[in-house]
C-alpha positions in Angstrom: 120.9 103.5 112.1 122.7 101.2 114.5 123.9 97.7 113.4 120.9 96.2 115.3 118.4 98.3 113.4 117.6 100.8 116.2 117.7 104.5 115.5 121.0 106.2 115.5 122.1 109.0 117.8 120.1 111.7 116.0 116.5 111.1 114.9 114.8 113.8 112.9 111.3 114.9 113.9 108.4 113.8 111.7 106.6 114.5 109.5 109.2 113.8 106.9 108.8 114.9 103.3 108.5 112.1 100.7 111.9 112.9 99.3 113.4 111.8 102.7 110.9 109.2 103.9 110.7 107.0 100.8 114.5 106.4 100.4 114.7 105.9 104.2 112.0 103.2 104.1 113.8 101.6 101.1 117.1 101.5 103.0 115.4 100.0 106.0 113.7 97.3 103.9 117.1 96.5 102.3 118.5 96.2 105.8 115.8 93.9 107.0 115.7 91.6 103.9 119.0 89.7 104.4 118.1 89.1 108.1 115.1 87.0 107.3 115.8 83.3 107.3 116.1 81.9 103.8 114.0 78.9 104.5 110.8 80.7 105.5 107.7 79.6 103.6 105.6 82.1 101.7 106.0 85.1 99.5 109.2 86.9 100.5 107.6 90.3 99.8 104.9 89.5 102.4 107.4 88.2 104.9 109.4 91.5 104.4 106.3 93.5 105.0 105.5 91.5 108.2 109.1 92.0 109.4 108.7 95.7 108.8 105.5 95.7 110.8 106.9 93.7 113.7 110.5 92.7 113.4 112.6 90.3 111.4 113.4 88.4 114.7 109.7 87.7 115.4 109.2 86.6 111.8 112.2 84.3 112.0 111.1 82.9 115.4 107.6 82.2 114.2 108.9 80.5 111.1 106.9 82.9 109.0 104.3 85.6 109.6 103.4 85.6 113.4 99.7 84.9 114.1 99.1 88.5 115.3 100.1 89.9 111.9 98.4 87.4 109.6 95.5 89.6 108.8 98.0 92.4 107.9 100.0 89.9 105.7 96.8 88.8 104.0 96.0 92.4 103.1 99.5 92.9 101.8 99.2 89.8 99.7 95.9 90.9 98.3 97.3 94.3 97.3 100.4 92.8 95.8 98.2 90.7 93.6 95.8 93.6 92.8 98.6 96.1 91.9 101.1 93.8 90.2 101.0 94.2 86.4 99.9 91.1 84.4 102.7 88.7 83.7 104.8 89.9 86.7 105.1 88.4 90.1 
């Protein structure tokens, strides 16, 4: 991956096995997270999902989840609440 988040010189062809795709997604999310503005309102997990879906720049420019992705963000928030064990947030 290049410093700006674009793919590097070699990009493998999909489909990727879970053993490759899950760690790659984790690395990408870890790359996105520090690029989100710290003062953005809302659940940081939902903001990260929106940035994954669109880009961290668009989330920062919109001051949160851009209008086009709010339905997606609401679904993410619902599933986070649904699948988070009791007593955890």
